[in-house]
C-alpha positions in Angstrom: 11.6 -14.1 -34.5 10.9 -16.0 -31.3 10.0 -14.0 -28.2 12.2 -14.8 -25.2 10.6 -13.6 -21.9 13.8 -14.4 -19.9 15.9 -11.9 -22.0 13.2 -9.2 -21.7 13.1 -9.8 -17.9 16.9 -9.6 -17.6 17.0 -6.4 -19.6 14.2 -4.8 -17.6 15.9 -5.7 -14.4 19.2 -4.3 -15.6 17.8 -0.9 -16.2 15.9 -0.8 -13.0 12.4 -1.2 -14.3 11.8 -4.0 -11.7 13.6 -2.3 -8.8 12.2 -2.3 -5.3 9.9 0.4 -4.2 11.9 0.5 -0.9 15.3 2.2 -1.0 17.9 -0.5 -0.3 21.5 0.1 0.5 24.7 -1.9 1.0 25.2 -0.7 4.6 22.1 -2.6 5.8 20.8 -6.1 5.5 18.7 -6.8 2.4 20.8 -4.9 -0.1 19.9 -7.4 -2.8 16.4 -8.3 -1.7 14.3 -6.6 1.0 14.5 -9.5 3.5 17.7 -11.3 2.4 19.5 -13.0 5.3 22.3 -10.9 6.8 25.5 -12.4 8.2 27.5 -9.2 8.7 27.8 -6.8 11.6 25.2 -7.0 14.5 23.5 -3.6 14.0 23.7 -0.4 12.0 22.1 2.7 10.5 20.7 2.3 7.0 21.2 4.9 4.2 17.5 5.8 4.8 18.4 6.6 8.4 16.7 3.8 10.3 18.3 1.5 12.9 18.3 -2.2 12.3 19.8 -5.2 14.2 20.4 -8.9 13.8 18.0 -11.1 15.7 17.2 -14.8 16.1 20.8 -15.9 16.5 23.9 -15.3 14.4 23.5 -18.4 12.4 20.0 -17.6 11.1 20.8 -14.4 9.3 17.5 -12.9 10.5 17.3 -9.2 11.2 14.8 -6.5 12.0 14.1 -2.7 11.9 14.1 -1.4 15.5 11.2 0.6 17.1 10.4 2.6 20.2 7.8 1.7 22.8 8.9 -2.0 23.1 8.7 -2.4 19.3 5.2 -1.0 18.8 6.2 2.7 18.2 8.0 4.7 15.6 11.1 3.2 14.1 14.4 4.4 15.6 16.1 6.9 13.3 19.8 7.5 13.1 22.6 9.4 11.5 25.3 6.7 11.8 25.9 3.3 13.3 26.7 4.7 16.7 23.1 5.9 17.1 21.9 2.3 17.1 22.5 -0.8 19.3 21.4 -4.4 19.9 19.3 -3.4 22.9 16.8 -1.7 20.7 13.6 -3.8 20.3 12.6 -5.2 17.0 9.5 -3.5 15.4 6.5 -5.7 15.8 4.3 -7.0 13.0 1.0 -5.2 13.6 -1.6 -3.6 11.3 -0.2 -5.1 8.1 3.4 -4.0 8.6 5.2 -6.3 6.2 8.6 -4.9 7.1 8.2 -5.5 10.8 9.4 -8.5 12.8 12.5 -10.6 12.9 13.0 -12.5 9.6 14.9 -12.9 6.4 
């Protein structure tokens, strides 16, 4: 019997073996991949209760998590979309924060 890695990979992914370590949700950008481009609403509250917003122009699909202290502080937390807005600054990429900054 011939071993087919593609079938093994697909099966493992289907049962969640290769799922992301970060909890992703459909109410925020990146519900398929952590930094997938987002072309939906302008801002919101994720299921993990952090504010995010679109950045870099509507056509780019880029988005960011928002943070206090001009983007260098703690991430804004929320209970619903009304707790967030587009005036909140993007979190800044410092000290190895791979989830910070405006990108997709």
